[in-house]
N, C-alpha and C positions, 0 to 999 in steps of 0.2 A: 460606482462609489456611492455609498449612502452617507448623506451629510445631515446631521441633526441641527435644525435651526430653531430649537426651543429657546425662548428668551430666558427661561429659568430652567435649572437642571439640578437634580439631586444625584450626586455621585456616591457610590459605595465607599469612596475614599475620603469623603468630606462629611462632616456632621450637618452642616447647614446648606440649603440650596443657594445657588447664585441669586442675587436680588433681581427684582423687576427693573424695567427702565433701561434695558441694554439692547433694544431692538436694532438700532442703527449699527451698533458694534457687531452684533450677531450677523446681520445681513452683510456687513462688510467682510466678515470672516467667511461666510458661505460663498460670497462672490469670489473671494481669493481662492478658495478650494476649487471652485468651478474653473477658474482661469488656469490653475495648475493642472487640472485634468485635461483641459484643452491642449496643454503642452505635452501630454504623454503621447508618444509615438504609436501610431497604428501600423500594423504589419502590411496592410494593403493586400492581404490574402496570400501572398507568396514570398514576400521579401525575407521572412525569417526574423525580422527585427520588430519589436513592439508587440502590442496586444492586438488581438483580432477585432475586438469591438469595445466600445466604452460608453458609459452613460453616467449621469449624476441623478440620483433620486434624493430629493430633499424631504425630510420628515420633520415633524415636531413631536418629540417624545421627551417629556420632562422628568420621567421616572417618579412623578408625584401623583398626577391624575392620569392613570393609564387609559381611562375611557376617553380622554381628550387627545390621545395620540392619533396622528393622521399624516397624510401626504400633504405637502405644500405645493400648490400649483401656481402660485403667484411669484413674481420676481422677488428675489434673484433666482428662483428655480428655473431651469431650462423650460422654455415654452415649446409647444408643438411646432415642428419644423426645424428646431435647433438640433444639430448633430448629436448633442448630448442628452436629448430628450429620450425617455424610455421607448417610445414608438420607433424612433430612428434606430435605436439599439437593436430592437427586435427585428426590424427590417434588414439591418446589416447582417445579423446572425442568419436569418433566413436566406439571404443572398449568398453568403459564404457556404451554406449548406448545399444550395442548388448548384453553385459553381463546383463544389467538390463531388457531389453524389449524383448530379444530373436532374433531380426533381425532388419535390417535397413529398 
């Protein structure tokens, strides 16, 4: 799941961008999205229910200053070691591949 944590954002559906000064509200919403992703069921490789692997990638993309777009690595973004961190996601996919096909 890619979550946009930009404090301001210009939408093609609105004329004016959202105002500055909403960092706490945006961080709370990002945290909420991450909690919801934690609640998504993983299949465990063979149960048939849920998804095989999951992660949350937090970006800051305001659609105004495209050069300022980037990944967010500070909280509330998942930190290294968190099951929703990108590294954990890749490790999970690799392990599922090895389990299914025997080697990488």
